[in-house]
DRENTOR-769837 format. One record per residue (C-alpha): residue in one letter; y negated, z, x negated; residue number from 1. Coordinates in nm, 4 decimals, padded with zeros to 6 digits. Each point is the difference from the previous one (the first is absolute). Layout:
<nunus>
+---------+----------+----------+----------+-----+
: residuo :        y :        z :        x : num :
+---------+----------+----------+----------+-----+
:       a :        Y :        Z :        X : NUM :
...
+---------+----------+----------+----------+-----+
</nunus>
This chain:
<nunus>
+---------+----------+----------+----------+-----+
: residuo :        y :        z :        x : num :
+---------+----------+----------+----------+-----+
:       m :  00.0015 : -00.0013 :  00.0090 :   1 :
:       k : -00.2948 : -00.1188 : -00.1754 :   2 :
:       t : -00.3953 :  00.1012 :  00.0882 :   3 :
:       r : -00.3038 :  00.1099 : -00.1640 :   4 :
:       i :  00.1334 :  00.3249 : -00.0960 :   5 :
:       t :  00.3043 : -00.1102 : -00.1485 :   6 :
:       e : -00.2064 : -00.2453 : -00.2110 :   7 :
:       l : -00.2781 :  00.2626 : -00.0641 :   8 :
:       f :  00.2389 :  00.2489 : -00.1190 :   9 :
:       g :  00.2796 : -00.2516 : -00.1871 :  10 :
:       i :  00.2896 :  00.2115 :  00.2417 :  11 :
:       e :  00.2753 : -00.1692 :  00.2133 :  12 :
:       h : -00.0319 :  00.1822 :  00.3287 :  13 :
:       p : -00.3440 :  00.0610 :  00.1597 :  14 :
:       i :  00.0560 :  00.4277 :  00.0077 :  15 :
:       q : -00.1885 :  00.2524 : -00.1532 :  16 :
:       c :  00.1095 :  00.3297 : -00.0171 :  17 :
:       g : -00.3197 :  00.2579 :  00.0693 :  18 :
:       g : -00.1017 :  00.2779 : -00.1981 :  19 :
:       m :  00.1915 :  00.3067 :  00.0219 :  20 :
:       l : -00.0527 :  00.3134 : -00.1426 :  21 :
:       w :  00.3064 :  00.1616 : -00.2104 :  22 :
:       i :  00.1668 : -00.2756 :  00.1088 :  23 :
:       a : -00.1149 : -00.3386 : -00.1115 :  24 :
:       t :  00.1217 :  00.0526 : -00.3606 :  25 :
:       p :  00.0721 : -00.2189 : -00.2844 :  26 :
:       e :  00.4041 : -00.0061 :  00.1201 :  27 :
:       l : -00.0700 : -00.0995 :  00.3663 :  28 :
:       a : -00.3158 : -00.2628 : -00.0954 :  29 :
:       a :  00.2781 : -00.1439 : -00.2261 :  30 :
:       a :  00.2935 : -00.0001 :  00.2752 :  31 :
:       i : -00.2410 : -00.1996 :  00.2369 :  32 :
:       s : -00.1544 : -00.2119 : -00.2331 :  33 :
:       n :  00.3555 : -00.1134 : -00.1275 :  34 :
:       a :  00.1056 : -00.0718 :  00.3478 :  35 :
:       g : -00.2930 : -00.2259 :  00.0081 :  36 :
:       a : -00.3108 :  00.1651 :  00.1908 :  37 :
:       m : -00.2860 :  00.1652 : -00.1520 :  38 :
:       g :  00.1203 :  00.3498 : -00.1381 :  39 :
:       n : -00.2909 :  00.2722 :  00.0317 :  40 :
:       l : -00.0599 :  00.2383 : -00.3329 :  41 :
:       t : -00.2405 :  00.2928 :  00.1541 :  42 :
:       s : -00.2495 :  00.1262 : -00.2456 :  43 :
:       g : -00.0147 :  00.3418 :  00.2176 :  44 :
:       n :  00.3079 :  00.1213 : -00.1375 :  45 :
:       y : -00.1924 :  00.0262 : -00.3295 :  46 :
:       n : -00.2227 :  00.2593 : -00.1814 :  47 :
:       s : -00.1523 : -00.2212 : -00.2297 :  48 :
:       g : -00.0471 : -00.3392 : -00.1522 :  49 :
:       d :  00.2711 : -00.0047 : -00.2702 :  50 :
:       e :  00.2625 :  00.1059 :  00.2875 :  51 :
:       l : -00.0876 : -00.2859 :  00.1830 :  52 :
:       r :  00.0244 : -00.2146 : -00.3067 :  53 :
:       e :  00.3399 :  00.1427 : -00.0614 :  54 :
:       a :  00.1271 : -00.0254 :  00.3890 :  55 :
:       v : -00.1196 : -00.4013 : -00.0601 :  56 :
:       d :  00.1806 : -00.0550 : -00.2858 :  57 :
:       r :  00.2842 :  00.1813 :  00.1338 :  58 :
:       t :  00.0223 : -00.2599 :  00.2967 :  59 :
:       r : -00.0349 : -00.2729 : -00.2321 :  60 :
:       e :  00.3298 :  00.1246 : -00.1291 :  61 :
:       l :  00.1767 : -00.0271 :  00.3269 :  62 :
:       t : -00.1131 : -00.3405 :  00.0948 :  63 :
:       d : -00.1919 : -00.2987 : -00.1070 :  64 :
:       k : -00.1553 : -00.0930 :  00.3307 :  65 :
:       p : -00.3281 :  00.0528 :  00.1313 :  66 :
:       f : -00.0985 :  00.3403 :  00.1613 :  67 :
:       i : -00.2947 :  00.1595 :  00.1251 :  68 :
:       v : -00.1754 :  00.3408 : -00.0689 :  69 :
:       n : -00.1549 :  00.2013 :  00.2365 :  70 :
:       i : -00.3551 :  00.1672 : -00.0258 :  71 :
:       t : -00.1337 :  00.2774 :  00.2994 :  72 :
:       t : -00.3438 : -00.0269 : -00.0230 :  73 :
:       m : -00.0439 :  00.3445 :  00.1898 :  74 :
:       p : -00.1766 :  00.3136 : -00.0824 :  75 :
:       s :  00.2820 :  00.2110 : -00.1276 :  76 :
:       i :  00.0014 :  00.3339 : -00.2146 :  77 :
:       r :  00.2890 : -00.1006 : -00.2431 :  78 :
:       l : -00.1369 : -00.3589 : -00.0534 :  79 :
:       p : -00.3540 : -00.0335 : -00.0204 :  80 :
:       v : -00.2071 : -00.3123 : -00.0204 :  81 :
:       e :  00.0005 : -00.0222 : -00.3947 :  82 :
:       l :  00.3846 :  00.0354 :  00.0030 :  83 :
:       l :  00.0299 : -00.2761 :  00.2782 :  84 :
:       q : -00.2529 : -00.2041 : -00.2318 :  85 :
:       e :  00.2173 :  00.0585 : -00.2901 :  86 :
:       f :  00.3409 : -00.1140 :  00.2060 :  87 :
:       f : -00.1903 : -00.3282 :  00.0558 :  88 :
:       r : -00.0954 : -00.0707 : -00.3471 :  89 :
:       v :  00.3747 :  00.0711 : -00.1017 :  90 :
:       c :  00.1046 : -00.2854 :  00.3036 :  91 :
:       c : -00.2383 : -00.2167 : -00.1883 :  92 :
:       e :  00.1399 :  00.1035 : -00.3884 :  93 :
:       k :  00.3385 : -00.0452 :  00.0865 :  94 :
:       k : -00.0414 : -00.3483 :  00.2149 :  95 :
:       v :  00.2160 :  00.1754 :  00.3206 :  96 :
:       t :  00.0286 : -00.3031 :  00.2595 :  97 :
:       a : -00.2183 :  00.1541 :  00.2329 :  98 :
:       i : -00.1914 :  00.2829 :  00.1281 :  99 :
:       e : -00.0013 :  00.1600 :  00.3368 : 100 :
:       i : -00.3416 :  00.1647 :  00.1179 : 101 :
:       a :  00.0935 :  00.2287 :  00.3160 : 102 :
:       g : -00.2993 :  00.2066 :  00.0928 : 103 :
:       a : -00.3967 : -00.0709 : -00.0904 : 104 :
:       p : -00.0790 : -00.3565 : -00.1373 : 105 :
:       v :  00.0811 : -00.0417 : -00.3978 : 106 :
:       d : -00.4225 : -00.0468 : -00.0181 : 107 :
:       t : -00.1574 :  00.2869 :  00.1787 : 108 :
:       f :  00.2582 :  00.2697 : -00.1034 : 109 :
:       l :  00.1128 : -00.0843 : -00.3670 : 110 :
:       g : -00.3183 : -00.2429 : -00.0631 : 111 :
:       p : -00.0842 : -00.3388 :  00.0274 : 112 :
:       e :  00.1058 : -00.0819 : -00.3912 : 113 :
:       y :  00.3763 :  00.0447 :  00.1167 : 114 :
:       l :  00.0853 : -00.3257 :  00.1699 : 115 :
:       p : -00.1240 : -00.2102 : -00.2553 : 116 :
:       l :  00.1758 :  00.1985 : -00.2375 : 117 :
:       a :  00.3112 : -00.0951 :  00.1419 : 118 :
:       k : -00.0622 : -00.3542 :  00.0501 : 119 :
:       e : -00.0641 :  00.0048 : -00.3856 : 120 :
:       a :  00.3348 :  00.1502 : -00.0417 : 121 :
:       g :  00.1769 : -00.2686 :  00.2596 : 122 :
:       v :  00.1106 :  00.2898 :  00.2270 : 123 :
:       k : -00.0519 : -00.0619 :  00.3500 : 124 :
:       v : -00.1371 :  00.2806 :  00.2290 : 125 :
:       l :  00.1178 :  00.0488 :  00.3587 : 126 :
:       h : -00.2142 :  00.2153 :  00.2441 : 127 :
:       k :  00.1979 :  00.1650 :  00.2945 : 128 :
:       v : -00.2119 :  00.0256 :  00.2936 : 129 :
:       g : -00.0366 :  00.1373 :  00.3771 : 130 :
:       t : -00.2932 : -00.2403 :  00.1157 : 131 :
:       v : -00.1050 : -00.3429 :  00.0214 : 132 :
:       k : -00.3552 :  00.1261 : -00.1403 : 133 :
:       h :  00.2072 :  00.0960 : -00.3379 : 134 :
:       a :  00.1736 : -00.3221 : -00.0276 : 135 :
:       v : -00.3201 : -00.1549 : -00.0030 : 136 :
:       h : -00.1558 :  00.2404 : -00.2223 : 137 :
:       a :  00.3232 : -00.0515 : -00.2516 : 138 :
:       q :  00.0000 : -00.3898 : -00.0011 : 139 :
:       k : -00.4024 :  00.0059 : -00.0890 : 140 :
:       v :  00.0843 :  00.2607 : -00.3008 : 141 :
:       g :  00.2280 : -00.2234 : -00.1342 : 142 :
:       y :  00.3518 :  00.1740 :  00.0808 : 143 :
:       d :  00.2607 : -00.2249 :  00.0087 : 144 :
:       a :  00.2259 :  00.0816 :  00.2995 : 145 :
:       v : -00.0036 :  00.2711 :  00.2919 : 146 :
:       t :  00.2480 :  00.1829 :  00.1752 : 147 :
:       v : -00.1093 :  00.0592 :  00.3637 : 148 :
:       a :  00.1495 :  00.3674 :  00.1113 : 149 :
:       g : -00.0110 :  00.0902 :  00.3820 : 150 :
:       f :  00.0162 :  00.3922 :  00.0746 : 151 :
:       e :  00.3885 : -00.0746 :  00.0402 : 152 :
:       e :  00.0713 :  00.0662 : -00.3764 : 153 :
:       g :  00.0584 :  00.2997 : -00.1628 : 154 :
:       g : -00.2262 :  00.1666 : -00.2511 : 155 :
:       f : -00.4139 : -00.0415 :  00.0459 : 156 :
:       p : -00.0536 : -00.2760 :  00.3151 : 157 :
:       h : -00.3896 : -00.0306 :  00.0656 : 158 :
:       k : -00.0979 :  00.1841 :  00.2915 : 159 :
:       d : -00.0931 : -00.2751 :  00.2538 : 160 :
:       n :  00.3504 :  00.0124 :  00.1308 : 161 :
:       v :  00.0671 : -00.3800 : -00.0012 : 162 :
:       s :  00.3527 : -00.1284 : -00.0199 : 163 :
:       v :  00.1252 : -00.2443 : -00.2425 : 164 :
:       i :  00.0418 : -00.2623 :  00.2749 : 165 :
:       m : -00.3777 : -00.0367 :  00.0823 : 166 :
:       l : -00.1249 :  00.0593 : -00.3699 : 167 :
:       v :  00.1716 : -00.2768 : -00.1785 : 168 :
:       p : -00.0909 : -00.3178 :  00.1775 : 169 :
:       k : -00.3278 :  00.1210 : -00.0258 : 170 :
:       v :  00.0014 :  00.0683 : -00.3332 : 171 :
:       a :  00.1434 : -00.3512 : -00.0572 : 172 :
:       e : -00.2435 : -00.1768 :  00.1746 : 173 :
:       a : -00.2723 :  00.2049 : -00.1676 : 174 :
:       v :  00.0695 : -00.0230 : -00.3636 : 175 :
:       d :  00.1619 : -00.2936 : -00.2337 : 176 :
:       l :  00.2392 :  00.2421 : -00.1964 : 177 :
:       p :  00.3792 :  00.0275 : -00.0284 : 178 :
:       v :  00.0891 :  00.2840 :  00.2972 : 179 :
:       l :  00.2705 :  00.2632 :  00.0094 : 180 :
:       a :  00.0570 :  00.1767 :  00.3350 : 181 :
:       a :  00.0607 :  00.3715 : -00.0265 : 182 :
:       g :  00.1010 :  00.2496 :  00.2479 : 183 :
:       g :  00.3695 : -00.0195 :  00.2107 : 184 :
:       m :  00.0988 : -00.2603 : -00.2564 : 185 :
:       v :  00.3808 :  00.0777 : -00.0587 : 186 :
:       d :  00.1966 : -00.2817 :  00.0330 : 187 :
:       g :  00.0400 : -00.3683 :  00.0700 : 188 :
:       k : -00.1429 : -00.0047 :  00.3033 : 189 :
:       s : -00.2770 :  00.1320 : -00.1087 : 190 :
:       l : -00.0325 : -00.2615 : -00.2886 : 191 :
:       a :  00.0488 : -00.2809 :  00.2529 : 192 :
:       a : -00.2811 :  00.2230 :  00.2623 : 193 :
:       a : -00.2566 :  00.0665 : -00.3487 : 194 :
:       m :  00.0121 : -00.4420 : -00.0547 : 195 :
:       a : -00.0457 : -00.0452 :  00.3498 : 196 :
:       l : -00.2723 :  00.2094 : -00.0145 : 197 :
:       g : -00.1584 : -00.2062 : -00.2717 : 198 :
:       a :  00.1107 :  00.2318 : -00.2728 : 199 :
:       d :  00.1543 : -00.1289 : -00.3024 : 200 :
:       g :  00.2799 :  00.2836 : -00.0805 : 201 :
:       m :  00.0221 :  00.3738 :  00.0884 : 202 :
:       m : -00.0279 :  00.3146 : -00.1628 : 203 :
:       m :  00.2311 :  00.2758 :  00.0536 : 204 :
:       a :  00.0040 :  00.3827 : -00.1338 : 205 :
:       t :  00.1981 :  00.2018 :  00.2686 : 206 :
:       r :  00.2942 : -00.2485 : -00.0030 : 207 :
:       f :  00.0429 : -00.0237 : -00.3790 : 208 :
:       l : -00.0007 :  00.4027 :  00.0188 : 209 :
:       a :  00.3092 : -00.0473 :  00.2299 : 210 :
:       t :  00.1788 : -00.1818 : -00.2849 : 211 :
:       k :  00.2549 :  00.1749 : -00.3019 : 212 :
:       d : -00.2199 : -00.0954 : -00.2465 : 213 :
:       s : -00.3071 :  00.2182 :  00.1267 : 214 :
:       g :  00.2627 :  00.2639 : -00.1630 : 215 :
:       v : -00.1302 :  00.2665 :  00.2839 : 216 :
:       h :  00.2518 :  00.2907 :  00.1476 : 217 :
:       e :  00.2756 : -00.0889 :  00.2176 : 218 :
:       n : -00.1994 :  00.1957 :  00.2988 : 219 :
:       i : -00.2830 : -00.2147 : -00.0125 : 220 :
:       y :  00.1942 : -00.3157 :  00.0693 : 221 :
:       k :  00.1786 :  00.1739 :  00.2801 : 222 :
:       m : -00.3224 :  00.1122 :  00.1719 : 223 :
:       l : -00.1810 : -00.4126 : -00.0757 : 224 :
:       i :  00.3114 : -00.0759 :  00.2039 : 225 :
:       a : -00.0305 :  00.2763 :  00.2274 : 226 :
:       k : -00.3457 : -00.0354 :  00.1234 : 227 :
:       n : -00.1769 : -00.2715 :  00.2377 : 228 :
:       e : -00.3902 : -00.1286 : -00.0075 : 229 :
:       m : -00.0874 :  00.2857 :  00.2259 : 230 :
:       d :  00.0893 :  00.2540 : -00.3022 : 231 :
:       t : -00.3154 : -00.0922 : -00.2006 : 232 :
:       g : -00.3679 :  00.1491 :  00.1243 : 233 :
:       l : -00.3132 : -00.0775 : -00.1868 : 234 :
:       g : -00.2230 :  00.3374 : -00.1385 : 235 :
:       l : -00.2414 :  00.0895 : -00.2084 : 236 :
:       r : -00.2621 : -00.2246 :  00.1745 : 237 :
:       k : -00.2641 :  00.3012 : -00.0573 : 238 :
:       l :  00.0404 :  00.0137 : -00.3921 : 239 :
:       l :  00.0166 : -00.3791 : -00.0460 : 240 :
:       g : -00.1920 : -00.1569 :  00.2717 : 241 :
:       n : -00.3322 : -00.0323 : -00.2302 : 242 :
:       f :  00.2203 : -00.2239 : -00.1856 : 243 :
:       g :  00.0919 : -00.2386 :  00.3188 : 244 :
:       l :  00.3700 :  00.1437 : -00.0266 : 245 :
:       q :  00.2565 :  00.2585 :  00.1141 : 246 :
:       v :  00.3650 :  00.0771 : -00.0752 : 247 :
:       r :  00.3526 : -00.1490 :  00.1579 : 248 :
:       a :  00.2815 :  00.2427 : -00.1112 : 249 :
:       l :  00.3204 :  00.1268 :  00.1579 : 250 :
:       r : -00.1032 :  00.2630 :  00.2829 : 251 :
:       n :  00.1537 :  00.2743 : -00.1367 : 252 :
:       e : -00.0450 :  00.3698 : -00.0466 : 253 :
:       i : -00.2526 : -00.0492 : -00.2416 : 254 :
:       m : -00.2230 : -00.2538 :  00.1761 : 255 :
:       l :  00.0085 :  00.2215 :  00.2657 : 256 :
:       k : -00.1591 :  00.2633 : -00.1774 : 257 :
:       i : -00.2208 : -00.2433 : -00.1297 : 258 :
:       e : -00.0768 : -00.1003 :  00.3776 : 259 :
:       e : -00.0735 :  00.3437 :  00.0910 : 260 :
:       v : -00.2425 :  00.1230 : -00.3714 : 261 :
:       e : -00.1918 : -00.3565 :  00.1393 : 262 :
:       a : -00.0541 :  00.1024 :  00.3547 : 263 :
:       a : -00.0965 :  00.3297 : -00.1080 : 264 :
:       d : -00.2854 : -00.1467 : -00.2231 : 265 :
:       g :  00.1774 :  00.1505 : -00.3374 : 266 :
:       d : -00.1151 : -00.1393 : -00.3044 : 267 :
:       f :  00.1101 : -00.1461 : -00.3085 : 268 :
:       s :  00.1269 :  00.3234 : -00.1902 : 269 :
:       e :  00.2236 :  00.0700 :  00.3451 : 270 :
:       l :  00.1108 : -00.3819 : -00.0075 : 271 :
:       f :  00.0602 : -00.0524 : -00.3470 : 272 :
:       p :  00.3316 :  00.1917 : -00.0694 : 273 :
:       l :  00.1647 : -00.1958 :  00.2932 : 274 :
:       i : -00.0713 : -00.3514 : -00.1103 : 275 :
:       s :  00.0342 :  00.0630 : -00.3429 : 276 :
:       g :  00.1939 : -00.3165 : -00.1747 : 277 :
:       e :  00.1845 :  00.2712 : -00.1634 : 278 :
:       r :  00.2102 :  00.1021 :  00.2922 : 279 :
:       a :  00.0764 : -00.4213 :  00.0909 : 280 :
:       k :  00.1396 :  00.0024 : -00.3565 : 281 :
:       q :  00.2265 :  00.2771 :  00.0179 : 282 :
:       a :  00.1102 : -00.0924 :  00.3625 : 283 :
:       w :  00.1083 : -00.3536 : -00.0861 : 284 :
:       q :  00.2601 :  00.1553 : -00.2246 : 285 :
:       s :  00.0737 :  00.3360 :  00.1429 : 286 :
:       g :  00.0725 : -00.2003 :  00.3692 : 287 :
:       d : -00.2314 :  00.2194 :  00.1602 : 288 :
:       a : -00.1715 : -00.1658 :  00.2405 : 289 :
:       e : -00.2243 :  00.2333 :  00.2051 : 290 :
:       h : -00.1843 :  00.2111 : -00.2725 : 291 :
:       a : -00.1968 : -00.3228 : -00.1677 : 292 :
:       m : -00.2230 : -00.2521 :  00.1628 : 293 :
:       l :  00.2126 : -00.3116 : -00.0337 : 294 :
:       t : -00.1779 : -00.3542 :  00.0168 : 295 :
:       v :  00.2422 : -00.2187 :  00.2264 : 296 :
:       g : -00.1078 : -00.2477 :  00.2101 : 297 :
:       q :  00.1128 : -00.1056 :  00.3723 : 298 :
:       s :  00.2171 : -00.2408 : -00.1683 : 299 :
:       i :  00.2751 :  00.3079 :  00.0042 : 300 :
:       g :  00.0771 : -00.0929 :  00.3780 : 301 :
:       r :  00.1728 : -00.3086 : -00.1093 : 302 :
:       i :  00.1754 :  00.1394 : -00.3416 : 303 :
:       a :  00.4242 :  00.0317 :  00.0932 : 304 :
:       d :  00.0780 :  00.0030 : -00.3642 : 305 :
:       v :  00.0027 :  00.0611 : -00.3585 : 306 :
:       p :  00.0527 : -00.3444 : -00.2125 : 307 :
:       t : -00.0969 : -00.0521 : -00.3843 : 308 :
:       v : -00.2792 : -00.1867 : -00.0678 : 309 :
:       a :  00.1703 : -00.3055 : -00.0451 : 310 :
:       e :  00.1544 :  00.0071 :  00.3136 : 311 :
:       l : -00.2806 :  00.0857 :  00.2055 : 312 :
:       v : -00.2249 : -00.3004 : -00.1669 : 313 :
:       a :  00.3077 : -00.2791 :  00.0229 : 314 :
:       r :  00.0459 :  00.1360 :  00.3556 : 315 :
:       i : -00.3694 : -00.0440 :  00.0840 : 316 :
:       v : -00.0561 : -00.3091 : -00.1038 : 317 :
:       a :  00.3522 : -00.1455 :  00.1624 : 318 :
:       e : -00.1466 :  00.1540 :  00.3588 : 319 :
:       a : -00.3554 : -00.1095 : -00.0367 : 320 :
:       e :  00.0959 : -00.3961 : -00.0514 : 321 :
:       q :  00.2685 :  00.0532 :  00.2828 : 322 :
:       t : -00.2605 :  00.1069 :  00.2118 : 323 :
:       l : -00.2765 : -00.2301 : -00.0966 : 324 :
:       a :  00.3066 : -00.2683 :  00.0707 : 325 :
:       d :  00.0936 :  00.1412 :  00.3480 : 326 :
:       m : -00.3784 :  00.0187 :  00.0664 : 327 :
:       s :  00.0071 : -00.3833 : -00.0787 : 328 :
:       k :  00.3076 : -00.0280 :  00.2716 : 329 :
:       k : -00.1401 :  00.1481 :  00.2546 : 330 :
:       i : -00.3495 : -00.1795 : -00.0008 : 331 :
:       n :  00.1446 : -00.3444 : -00.0486 : 332 :
:       g :  00.3024 :  00.0487 :  00.2074 : 333 :
+---------+----------+----------+----------+-----+
</nunus>
């Protein structure tokens, strides 16, 4: 399946893994890239530029295929702006295939000199957006592609609560950039639907979490299979609202507690112990799905097994091709 996304990144299939804190490691990134899709190495897993350099090198030991590095441009205690700027420079220095920016635009959050730095290094830059105006801005300042994320996605969707089925065609009509669809993407039907909406491929995260290569605890796999699309919820609207964001995560004991704190106008000092990324880091390995903010999307409603990445990607591509063929038969009789 050749699209503008496969041509831009030099990949075989128009499928990209999204950023996943603690999960999108060199091992998972390489497994996805080796399957012909676009693996993701999440910079937030690391505490210094040197650690990220080592992770890039480790990924290249495991694959000679393209992969993308996620940099989340949001205010953070553990990851200050100066460190995110260093991550960006490391990616350019190491000449990774691409950088995925999730959050505020590079030019306003990191500085106007960073996109030109990437272009000089031959590194593509993609922006994950949740509105049409942000996609238009991405094209204006020189991004190479955009991921259009509906509020179905796990993580930090835009507070406007617009679905991917509405956003993707509007963005595809508004910009002349390769477009990935994100939010609820899970299988070949999703990929076919994304392309029908005008996208050039899709981005998935929760579905790649539910693969043997993600290396999470067996209880997490069981949870992902057992839960449905109603078992995630939106929260942190007050804390993140000023940044135009909110969080979608598993509706568990911690998220219910977070809702209580926000409803009582609790401040950041009360919320921080509940939303700390260290909780999630421990939960993925311990299997305790109740006491950490686990950012998964509504796509859990269509996850029924835990294949390897290679099996999943092959199945998605075959199903997408069959779905598109079936659509043609329906149209043509």
